[in-house]
C-alpha positions as CSV (number, residue, x, y, z in Angstrom):
1,M,5.6,108.2,50.3
2,R,3.3,106.3,52.6
3,V,0.8,105.9,49.8
4,D,3.4,104.4,47.4
5,A,4.5,101.9,50.0
6,T,1.0,100.8,50.6
7,R,0.4,100.3,46.9
8,R,3.5,98.1,46.6
9,F,2.4,96.0,49.5
10,V,-1.0,95.4,48.0
11,A,0.4,94.5,44.7
12,L,2.9,92.1,46.2
13,A,0.2,90.4,48.4
14,T,-2.0,90.0,45.3
15,L,0.8,88.3,43.4
16,V,1.4,85.9,46.2
17,V,-2.3,85.0,46.5
18,V,-2.6,84.4,42.7
19,S,0.4,82.2,42.8
20,L,-0.9,80.2,45.7
21,L,-4.3,79.7,44.0
22,G,-2.6,78.5,40.7
23,S,-0.5,75.9,42.6
24,A,-3.6,74.7,44.4
25,Y,-5.5,74.2,41.1
26,V,-2.6,72.3,39.5
27,L,-2.3,70.0,42.5
28,G,-6.0,69.4,42.5
29,R,-6.1,68.3,38.8
30,S,-3.3,65.9,39.3
31,M,-5.2,64.1,42.0
32,V,-8.4,63.6,39.9
33,P,-8.3,60.2,37.9
34,G,-8.7,60.5,34.1
35,P,-10.7,58.2,31.7
36,A,-9.3,54.6,31.4
37,R,-7.3,53.8,28.3
38,Q,-8.8,51.2,26.1
39,A,-6.8,48.1,25.3
40,T,-5.6,47.9,21.7
41,G,-5.1,44.1,21.6
42,V,-1.4,44.5,20.7
43,T,1.2,43.4,23.1
44,A,3.8,46.1,23.7
45,S,7.3,44.8,23.0
46,A,10.6,46.4,22.2
47,D,11.1,43.7,19.5
48,D,7.5,43.8,18.1
49,P,7.0,45.9,14.9
50,S,3.6,47.0,16.3
51,F,3.4,49.4,19.2
52,A,1.0,49.4,22.1
53,D,-1.0,52.4,20.9
54,Q,-1.6,51.1,17.4
55,P,-4.8,49.2,16.7
56,A,-4.7,45.4,16.6
57,Q,-3.7,44.1,13.2
58,T,-6.6,42.4,11.3
59,G,-4.9,41.3,8.2
60,P,-1.9,39.0,7.5
61,G,1.2,40.2,9.2
62,P,4.9,39.1,9.2
63,G,3.9,35.9,11.1
64,G,1.0,35.0,8.8
65,P,-2.7,35.3,9.3
66,P,-3.9,35.2,12.9
67,P,-5.6,32.0,14.0
68,T,-9.4,31.9,13.6
69,S,-11.8,30.6,16.2
70,G,-15.1,28.9,15.7
71,G,-14.2,27.3,12.4
72,P,-13.1,23.7,11.5
73,A,-9.8,22.5,12.7
74,A,-6.9,22.3,10.3
75,P,-6.5,19.0,8.4
76,T,-4.3,16.4,10.0
77,E,-1.8,14.2,8.2
78,A,-4.0,11.2,8.5
79,G,-7.2,12.7,7.3
80,Q,-9.5,15.7,7.5
81,D,-11.1,14.5,10.7
82,G,-7.9,13.2,12.3
83,R,-8.7,9.5,11.7
84,T,-6.5,7.3,9.7
85,A,-7.0,7.9,6.0
86,P,-8.7,5.0,4.1
87,P,-6.8,3.3,1.4
88,P,-7.1,4.9,-2.1
89,E,-9.9,3.8,-4.3
90,D,-7.5,3.7,-7.2
91,A,-3.8,3.0,-7.1
92,G,-3.2,4.9,-10.4
93,D,-1.7,2.0,-12.3
94,G,-4.2,-0.4,-10.8
95,L,-1.5,-2.6,-9.3
96,F,-1.6,-1.4,-5.7
97,G,2.1,-2.2,-5.3
98,A,2.2,-5.6,-7.0
99,R,5.6,-6.5,-8.3
100,V,6.2,-6.0,-12.0
101,T,9.9,-6.6,-12.5
102,T,12.6,-8.9,-11.2
103,G,14.5,-6.0,-9.8
104,S,17.7,-7.2,-11.5
105,A,19.0,-8.1,-14.9
106,Q,17.3,-11.5,-14.6
107,V,14.3,-12.4,-16.8
108,A,11.7,-14.6,-15.1
109,L,9.3,-16.9,-16.9
110,T,6.0,-17.5,-15.1
111,F,3.4,-20.1,-16.0
112,D,-0.2,-19.7,-14.8
113,D,-3.4,-21.8,-14.3
114,G,-1.8,-25.2,-13.8
115,P,-0.9,-27.8,-13.2
116,D,-2.4,-29.6,-16.2
117,P,-1.6,-33.2,-16.9
118,Q,-1.3,-32.6,-20.7
119,Y,0.8,-29.4,-20.9
120,T,2.6,-29.0,-17.6
121,P,4.8,-32.1,-18.1
122,Q,5.8,-30.8,-21.6
123,V,6.7,-27.4,-20.2
124,L,8.8,-29.0,-17.4
125,A,10.6,-31.2,-19.9
126,L,11.6,-28.2,-22.0
127,L,12.7,-26.2,-19.1
128,R,14.8,-29.1,-17.9
129,K,16.3,-29.5,-21.3
130,Y,17.7,-26.0,-21.3
131,G,18.5,-25.8,-17.6
132,I,16.0,-23.1,-16.9
133,T,13.9,-22.6,-13.8
134,A,10.6,-20.7,-13.7
135,T,7.8,-19.7,-11.4
136,F,4.5,-21.7,-11.5
137,C,1.3,-19.9,-10.4
138,V,-0.9,-22.8,-9.6
139,V,-4.7,-22.9,-9.1
140,G,-5.7,-24.6,-5.8
141,E,-8.2,-27.0,-7.2
142,N,-5.7,-28.1,-9.9
143,A,-3.0,-28.6,-7.2
144,Q,-5.5,-30.7,-5.3
145,S,-6.3,-32.8,-8.4
146,H,-2.7,-33.3,-9.5
147,P,-0.3,-33.3,-6.5
148,D,2.2,-35.4,-8.4
149,L,2.7,-32.4,-10.8
150,I,3.2,-30.0,-7.9
151,Q,5.8,-32.4,-6.6
152,A,7.5,-32.5,-10.1
153,I,7.5,-28.7,-10.2
154,V,9.3,-28.4,-6.9
155,A,11.7,-31.3,-7.6
156,D,13.0,-29.4,-10.7
157,G,13.8,-26.3,-8.6
158,H,10.9,-24.1,-9.7
159,T,9.2,-21.5,-7.5
160,L,5.6,-21.8,-6.4
161,C,3.0,-19.0,-6.6
162,N,-0.6,-19.1,-5.3
163,H,-3.1,-18.3,-8.1
164,S,-6.4,-18.6,-6.0
165,W,-8.6,-21.6,-5.6
166,H,-10.5,-21.6,-8.9
167,H,-9.1,-18.7,-10.8
168,D,-11.6,-16.2,-9.4
169,E,-11.0,-12.9,-11.3
170,L,-13.4,-11.1,-9.0
171,L,-11.7,-12.3,-5.8
172,G,-10.3,-8.9,-5.1
173,K,-13.8,-7.4,-4.9
174,R,-14.9,-9.8,-2.2
175,S,-14.5,-9.4,1.6
176,T,-11.1,-9.8,3.2
177,D,-12.4,-12.8,5.0
178,V,-13.4,-14.5,1.7
179,I,-10.1,-13.5,0.1
180,R,-8.1,-14.9,3.1
181,A,-10.0,-18.2,3.1
182,D,-9.4,-18.6,-0.6
183,L,-5.7,-18.0,-0.4
184,L,-5.3,-20.2,2.7
185,R,-7.3,-23.0,1.0
186,T,-5.0,-22.9,-2.0
187,N,-1.9,-22.9,0.1
188,A,-3.2,-25.9,2.0
189,A,-3.7,-27.8,-1.3
190,I,-0.2,-27.0,-2.4
191,R,1.3,-28.0,0.9
192,A,-0.6,-31.2,1.0
193,A,1.6,-32.2,-2.0
194,V,4.8,-30.6,-0.9
195,P,4.7,-29.9,2.8
196,D,8.1,-28.2,3.0
197,A,8.0,-26.1,-0.1
198,E,7.8,-22.4,0.2
199,I,4.9,-20.5,-1.4
200,A,6.4,-17.1,-2.0
201,Y,4.0,-15.3,-4.3
202,Y,0.4,-14.6,-5.1
203,R,-0.9,-13.6,-8.6
204,Q,-4.4,-12.3,-8.9
205,P,-6.3,-13.9,-11.8
206,G,-6.7,-11.5,-14.7
207,G,-4.4,-9.1,-13.0
208,A,-7.5,-7.6,-11.3
209,W,-5.7,-6.2,-8.3
210,T,-7.4,-4.4,-5.5
211,Y,-6.2,-3.0,-2.2
212,P,-7.9,-5.7,-0.1
213,V,-6.4,-8.6,-2.1
214,V,-2.9,-7.1,-2.0
215,S,-3.3,-6.5,1.7
216,V,-4.4,-10.0,2.5
217,A,-1.6,-11.5,0.3
218,E,1.0,-9.5,2.1
219,E,-0.5,-10.4,5.5
220,L,0.0,-14.1,4.6
221,G,3.6,-13.5,3.5
222,L,2.9,-13.7,-0.2
223,V,4.5,-11.2,-2.6
224,P,1.8,-9.8,-5.0
225,L,3.2,-10.7,-8.4
226,H,2.2,-9.1,-11.7
227,W,4.1,-9.2,-15.0
228,T,5.9,-7.1,-17.6
229,V,5.5,-9.0,-20.8
230,D,2.1,-10.6,-21.8
231,P,2.0,-12.3,-25.2
232,S,-1.7,-13.2,-24.6
233,D,-0.9,-16.8,-25.2
234,W,-4.2,-17.6,-23.4
235,R,-5.9,-16.5,-26.6
236,A,-4.0,-19.2,-28.4
237,P,-2.6,-16.9,-31.1
238,G,-0.1,-19.5,-32.4
239,A,3.5,-20.3,-31.5
240,A,5.0,-17.8,-34.0
241,R,3.1,-14.9,-32.5
242,I,4.0,-15.9,-29.0
243,V,7.7,-16.2,-29.9
244,H,7.6,-12.8,-31.7
245,D,5.9,-10.9,-28.9
246,V,8.1,-12.3,-26.1
247,S,11.4,-12.0,-28.0
248,T,10.8,-8.4,-29.0
249,E,9.4,-7.2,-25.6
250,A,11.6,-9.0,-23.2
251,Q,14.4,-6.9,-21.6
252,P,16.5,-7.2,-18.4
253,G,14.1,-7.3,-15.4
254,S,11.1,-8.6,-17.3
255,I,8.6,-11.0,-15.8
256,V,7.0,-12.9,-18.7
257,L,3.4,-14.2,-18.4
258,L,2.7,-17.6,-20.0
259,H,0.2,-20.4,-19.4
260,D,0.5,-24.1,-19.0
261,A,-3.2,-24.8,-18.4
262,G,-6.7,-23.3,-18.8
263,G,-7.3,-24.3,-22.4
264,N,-5.4,-25.5,-25.4
265,R,-1.7,-24.6,-24.6
266,Q,0.0,-26.5,-27.3
267,G,0.9,-23.2,-29.0
268,T,2.7,-22.1,-25.8
269,V,4.6,-25.4,-25.6
270,D,5.7,-25.2,-29.2
271,A,6.8,-21.6,-28.8
272,L,9.0,-22.6,-25.9
273,R,11.1,-24.9,-28.2
274,S,12.6,-21.8,-30.0
275,L,11.9,-19.2,-27.3
276,L,13.9,-20.8,-24.5
277,P,17.2,-21.0,-26.3
278,D,16.8,-17.5,-27.8
279,L,16.1,-16.0,-24.4
280,A,18.8,-18.0,-22.6
281,A,21.3,-16.7,-25.1
282,R,20.3,-13.0,-24.4
283,F,19.4,-13.0,-20.7
284,R,19.9,-14.8,-17.4
285,L,16.7,-16.9,-17.0
286,E,15.8,-17.9,-13.5
287,A,12.9,-18.6,-11.3
288,L,11.9,-15.7,-9.0
289,A,13.6,-16.4,-5.7
290,A,11.5,-17.9,-2.9
291,G,11.1,-15.5,-0.1
292,T,12.1,-12.4,-2.1
293,T,10.1,-9.3,-1.1
């Protein structure tokens, strides 16, 4: 009996020792720091579709591709380098915003290159006969030579338009300083004859518009003025041809290009004798309003 009791005691003691050793081992492991966890580059968030233990996303995700570093900055609205974008080299239609219609049902007759002592008085007389006003695009040196005709144009209620100093078709390709000086010189010649008259428009000779010439004209308060109907009367095709082309092409809003100087303009004068009553019966013919933008 004593032997059995001794064996039980030894077995119980052994069990206690083993238990104590196991507990000490576990406690010791918990106190030893483990290896550091590597960062994944993904922010853990309950609302984020990515989890903290997933690798950082390298391709496009729901929010689009991640921003790149070291490359060029994204283009700005003004230009690729953030500076103001330069004006376009080509305006598409070549007009750079020049006005091409009256903007209403009105049809406007315009006469270029004058005044001329032979043809301008005839044109004025015919317009007066039919009670029609028009717009005269005058050349500066002609205005200086014939101030009396400029006065007659204004006295009859017609509108004035600057057409450069000496009909320089290449003016738009020159520097802005040269363009500005040319237009100001022409304005001065006109105002020498009619100090109080408004010069509302500028027409580039040959219709050779450029961004600089349009910009300078607008800076000076002049509306760049183009046209809708061009019968090429400057080629002197004859009165019948001029009448046909204008009559068939004119429609509400048209700006008609004609000439009262710069060559033999008798064909234009003769065309007006039948053209004016025809157009007046079909359209409202008036000069372009001074100051219209």
